[in-house]
N, C-alpha and C positions, 0 to 999 in steps of 0.2 A: 514478188522476187524484185531484186536491185542489181544490174549487172554493171559493174565498175571497171572502167578502162583508164589506165595511167597512161602518161606520156610524158616525155619532155626531158627523161634521162640522159647523162651519157658522162662524156668525161671532160674534167674542165680543171684549169690549173687553181691552184690556191691563190686565194684572193677575187676567184671569177665567181660569176652568177648563173644560175639557170631557174628556170622556171618549168615546174611540173603542174599537168593537169590531168584533173580527174574527171571524165566523163560519165555520166549516169545514165542508165537505161529508161527512167523515168524521172517526174519532177522532183527536186531535192528541195523544194520550199516547204514539206511538211516534216523533211528529215528530222529526227530529233538531235541527231549529232552526225556531224562529219569531221573527219580528222584524217590527219595523217602519220603513219608511224613509220618506222625502220628499224633493219635488223640487220648484222653482221654474223657471218658465221661463226658458229658455237655460242651466241648470246641470244638474250631475250629480246621478242620485239619490243620496241620503247616508243611511246608516245613524243611525237615530235610536237603535234601542237591539234587542237580540237575545235572547232566551233559550232554552236549551239543554233537550233532553229532562231532564237532571238537575236544572234550576234556575237553573244559572249566567246572569247577565247581564251583558252588555256597553253601556253607555250611552255615547253621543256625549258628549262633556265640555261641550257647549253645553246640554246639556238635565238634567245631573247636578242631582239634589237638587230639581229641578221636576217630571220626568216619572217615570212608576213604570208598570212592566209587569207583567201578570200573565198568568196562564192557568186556566182553569176547564175540566178535562178531561170532567168529567162533561156539561159543555155544548157542547163542541168548540169554546170560544171563548177567544181572546186579548182582553187589553183594554190601553189605553195610557191612564193616567191623566194629565192634562196640567194642571199647575198654574201659577200664576205667568206665564201665556202673555205674549208678548211680540211686537209686530209683526214682528219677524226669525222667528217661528215660524210665520209664514203660508207655507202650500203645499199640495200635494196628498200626503196621507199615504197609505202603500200597504203593506197586509198582505201579507208574505213567509212562505211554508213551504217547508222542505227536508226531503226524506225522503232515506234511505240504505237502500240494499238491496246485494245481493250475488249473483253468479252465478260461473260457471266462470271470466269475465274479469276477476272480481275485485269490489271496491266501487265502485258509482255512486250517483249522487245525481240527485236531481230538485227543480227548482225551481218553484216556483209562485206566483203575482200575483194580488192582487185587483185591483180596477178602481179603485180609489182612492176617497179622499172628500178634499174641500176644506175646509179651514181656514184661516179667515180672522180676525186678530186686529188690531184696529182701535187707534190710538193716540189 
């Protein structure tokens, strides 16, 4: 089991910055993928950015150049630095973790979600 706790959300004016943190209850060193998703009411949850255990990243086009994901394995924490925030970035941001294991049945994956943190960007 992995317990994820997000923090750092809040209200910010357009053009401002926030840094979200996602603290995991166990080592993230071997996590297959860690990511940030966001969701607004009435819409599907969407990927903001993911980072693999090897450090590869995948950003949504809408946040490229503005958001940066990083991971601190020593602190079991993943961060999302969000700059040049716009009203359309307003959403609940969720931390995501994926682990990979193997048994006689083959490779399997387990997915974990945090409880979410609200980010509101005013115009």
